[in-house]
C-alpha positions in Angstrom: 30.2 20.1 -10.5 28.0 22.8 -12.2 28.7 21.2 -15.6 27.5 17.8 -14.3 24.4 19.4 -12.9 23.6 21.3 -16.1 24.0 18.1 -18.1 21.6 16.3 -15.8 19.1 19.1 -16.2 19.3 18.7 -20.0 19.0 14.9 -19.8 15.9 15.2 -17.6 14.3 18.0 -19.5 11.5 15.8 -20.9 10.2 14.9 -17.5 6.5 15.7 -16.8 4.8 17.0 -13.7 4.3 13.5 -12.4 6.5 10.4 -12.1 8.1 10.0 -15.5 9.8 6.7 -16.4 13.2 6.9 -18.0 13.4 3.4 -19.5 16.1 2.6 -17.0 15.0 0.2 -14.3 14.0 2.0 -11.0 15.1 5.4 -12.3 12.4 8.1 -12.7 12.2 11.9 -13.1 9.7 14.6 -12.4 9.5 18.3 -13.4 7.3 21.3 -12.8 4.4 22.0 -10.4 3.2 18.7 -8.9 -0.4 18.6 -7.6 -0.3 18.7 -3.8 -2.4 15.5 -3.4 0.3 13.5 -5.3 2.9 14.7 -2.9 1.0 13.4 0.1 1.6 9.7 0.0 3.4 6.7 1.4 6.8 7.1 -0.2 8.8 4.1 -1.2 12.5 3.7 -0.2 14.5 5.8 -2.6 17.4 8.1 -3.3 16.1 11.4 -4.7 18.4 14.0 -6.3 17.3 17.6 -6.8 18.4 19.2 -10.0 16.5 22.4 -10.0 14.2 24.3 -7.6 13.6 22.8 -4.1 11.4 20.5 -2.1 10.2 20.3 1.5 9.3 16.9 2.9 7.4 16.5 6.2 7.3 13.1 8.0 5.6 13.2 11.3 6.8 16.3 13.1 10.0 16.7 11.1 10.4 18.8 8.0 13.4 18.8 5.7 14.2 21.0 2.8 16.5 20.1 0.0 17.9 22.2 -2.9 19.9 21.6 -6.1 22.9 19.3 -5.6 21.4 17.7 -2.5 19.9 14.3 -2.3 17.2 12.8 -0.1 17.6 9.2 1.3 14.4 7.4 2.4 15.3 3.9 3.6 11.8 2.7 4.6 8.2 3.3 3.5 7.0 6.5 5.1 3.7 8.5 4.9 4.9 12.0 4.1 3.7 15.3 2.7 5.9 17.1 0.1 5.9 20.5 -1.4 8.0 21.5 -4.5 9.1 25.0 -5.4 10.5 26.5 -8.6 14.0 28.0 -8.7 14.3 31.6 -7.6 14.9 32.5 -11.2 11.7 30.8 -12.3 12.9 27.5 -13.7 10.6 24.6 -12.8 11.4 22.1 -10.1 13.3 19.1 -11.5 14.5 15.9 -9.8 15.5 12.3 -10.5 15.1 9.3 -8.2 16.3 5.7 -7.8 14.0 3.3 -6.1 15.9 1.1 -3.7 15.9 -2.6 -4.7 16.6 -4.7 -1.5 18.2 -7.5 -3.6 20.7 -5.2 -5.3 21.5 -3.5 -2.0 22.0 -6.7 -0.1 24.2 -8.2 -2.8 26.4 -5.0 -2.8 26.7 -4.9 1.0 27.8 -8.5 1.1 30.9 -7.5 -0.9 31.8 -4.6 1.3 33.4 -4.4 4.8 31.0 -4.4 7.7 30.8 -1.0 9.5 31.4 -0.9 13.3 28.7 1.6 14.3 25.0 1.2 14.9 22.4 4.0 14.7 19.3 2.7 16.4 18.0 6.1 17.5 18.2 8.0 14.2 15.4 8.4 11.7 15.3 6.4 8.4 15.4 9.5 6.2 17.6 12.5 5.7 19.2 15.0 3.3 22.9 15.3 2.3 25.0 17.3 -0.1 25.9 15.4 -3.3 29.6 14.7 -4.0 31.2 15.1 -7.5 31.6 11.3 -7.6 27.9 10.7 -6.9 26.9 13.3 -9.4 29.1 11.7 -12.0 27.5 8.3 -11.5 24.0 10.0 -12.0 25.2 11.6 -15.2 26.3 8.3 -16.7 23.1 6.7 -15.6 20.9 9.3 -17.2 23.0 9.3 -20.4 21.6 5.8 -21.0 18.3 7.4 -21.9 20.0 8.3 -25.2 21.6 4.9 -25.6 18.8 2.4 -24.7 20.7 -0.6 -26.1 23.3 -0.1 -23.4 20.8 -0.1 -20.5 20.8 -3.8 -19.9 24.6 -4.0 -19.7 25.4 -0.7 -17.9 22.5 0.4 -15.8 23.2 -2.3 -13.1 26.8 -1.1 -12.9 25.8 2.6 -12.5 23.1 1.6 -10.0 25.7 -0.2 -7.8 27.9 2.9 -8.1 25.2 5.3 -7.0 24.4 3.0 -4.0 28.1 2.7 -3.2 28.6 6.5 -3.2 25.6 6.9 -0.9 26.9 4.2 1.3 30.2 6.1 1.6 28.3 9.3 2.5 26.9 10.5 5.8 23.6 8.6 5.5 25.0 5.4 4.1 24.3 3.8 7.5 20.6 3.9 6.7 21.1 1.5 3.7 23.3 -0.8 5.8 20.8 -0.9 8.7 17.8 -1.6 6.5 19.6 -4.5 4.7 20.8 -6.2 7.9 18.1 -8.5 9.3 19.1 -8.1 13.0 19.0 -4.3 13.3 16.3 -2.3 15.0 15.6 -0.5 11.7 15.1 -3.7 9.8 12.7 -5.0 12.5 10.8 -1.7 12.4 10.6 -2.1 8.6 9.0 -5.5 9.0 6.4 -4.0 11.3 5.8 -1.3 8.7 5.1 -4.0 6.1 2.6 -5.7 8.5 0.8 -2.4 9.2 0.6 -1.5 5.5 -0.8 -4.9 4.6 -3.4 -5.0 7.4 -4.0 -1.2 7.9 -7.8 -1.6 8.1 -7.5 -4.1 11.0 -7.3 -3.2 14.7 -3.6 -2.5 15.5 -2.3 -4.5 18.5 1.1 -3.0 19.3 1.9 -5.8 21.7 1.5 -8.3 18.8 3.7 -6.2 16.5 6.4 -5.9 19.2 6.4 -9.7 19.7 6.7 -10.3 16.0 9.5 -7.9 15.8 11.2 -9.7 18.7 11.2 -6.6 20.9 9.7 -5.5 24.2 6.7 -3.1 23.8 8.7 -0.2 25.2 11.7 -0.9 22.9 9.5 -1.3 19.9 7.7 2.0 20.6 11.0 3.8 21.0 12.6 2.4 17.9 9.5 2.8 15.8 9.2 6.5 16.8 12.9 7.1 16.3 12.9 5.6 12.7 9.6 7.1 11.5 9.0 10.1 13.8 5.5 8.5 14.3 4.1 6.1 16.8 2.7 2.8 15.3 -0.8 4.0 15.7 0.0 7.4 14.1 1.6 5.5 11.2 -1.5 3.4 10.7 -3.7 6.4 10.9 -1.7 8.2 8.2 -1.9 5.2 5.9 -5.6 4.8 6.5 -6.3 8.5 5.7 -4.2 8.4 2.5 -6.0 5.3 1.3 -9.4 6.8 2.1 -8.4 9.9 0.1 -7.5 7.6 -2.9 -10.9 5.8 -2.5 -12.8 9.1 -2.6 -10.9 10.6 -5.5 -10.2 7.6 -7.7 -13.2 5.4 -6.9 -15.8 8.0 -6.1 -16.5 6.5 -2.6 -18.6 8.5 -0.2 -16.9 9.8 3.0 -18.7 7.2 5.1 -17.9 4.3 2.8 -14.2 5.3 2.6 -14.0 5.7 6.3 -15.4 2.2 7.0 -13.4 0.6 4.3 -10.1 1.8 5.7 -11.0 0.6 9.2 -12.7 3.5 11.0 -15.7 2.7 13.1 -16.9 6.3 13.2 -17.3 8.6 10.2 -17.3 11.6 12.5 -13.9 10.6 14.0 -12.6 9.9 10.5 -13.6 13.4 9.4 -11.9 15.0 12.4 -8.7 13.1 11.8 -8.8 13.8 8.0 -9.2 17.5 8.5 -6.4 17.6 11.0 -4.0 16.0 8.6 -5.1 17.5 5.2 -6.6 20.8 6.4 -10.1 20.3 4.9 -13.0 18.1 5.6 -13.0 14.9 3.4 -15.7 15.9 0.9 -14.2 19.4 0.3 -10.7 18.0 0.0 -11.8 15.4 -2.5 -13.7 18.0 -4.5 -10.6 20.3 -4.6 -8.4 17.4 -5.8 -10.9 16.5 -8.6 -10.8 20.1 -9.6 -7.0 20.1 -9.8 -7.1 16.9 -11.9 -9.4 18.4 -14.5 -7.5 21.7 -14.7 -4.9 22.2 -17.5 -1.4 21.0 -16.5 1.3 23.7 -16.1 4.9 23.6 -15.4 
């Protein structure tokens, strides 16, 4: 499997220290030291394969680390904080990712036997060791960067194979659960979409539970199991991340950003912000702007 891993590293060698498109639908790559503020975000559902270096990902109170030849599955949108590290020998962090397309996944699952088990109390993200078969599918996918005329015909085939190999692995259940409309994870996912859309509004857990067709206690239990966060904690993380974007990208003041994302008190906003990001809002925004203007390095 070392030969496959080395070929993937060569194929992804042109990646930059931010999300770099490959020309292949839903496939991206990244390399080098990534600014910390870019690694604190609401992550979209994806399969992420580490090629070099390592990464830690913290969601709620759970932190996972993954290294070369491991892959990370995130089946739902989650606010997380990541940190990347170079290899022990100095080579920069390098990874490739496939964003999950619900239509592709649902179509594939319709053609496969239905599993017997249910996993209602497990989180919707985890790490697993890559298999030779999965690695081989990734190699063929990334080779398409050197054969763009073949992307339209072959990328969908390789995407299905990557998904199939993940479905056959220890965390394939996540993809099955999220694609089936009657599972607890799928219902939590719907609630997540509602929270993300209306994050600035007052969150009424009872209304969310009703819309998810669950009792309030069951909704709380399943939401916390899937995300490691309560619904209110999830909303707070989304609000804080959005406020950070407003202050950095739109030059909003601390007070303006706080009110725009739904806080009624700028003081409470500042306390919550410092608790999550480690600095008061104005200092953190200034630090990020300084990073953005500094020369990029790998």
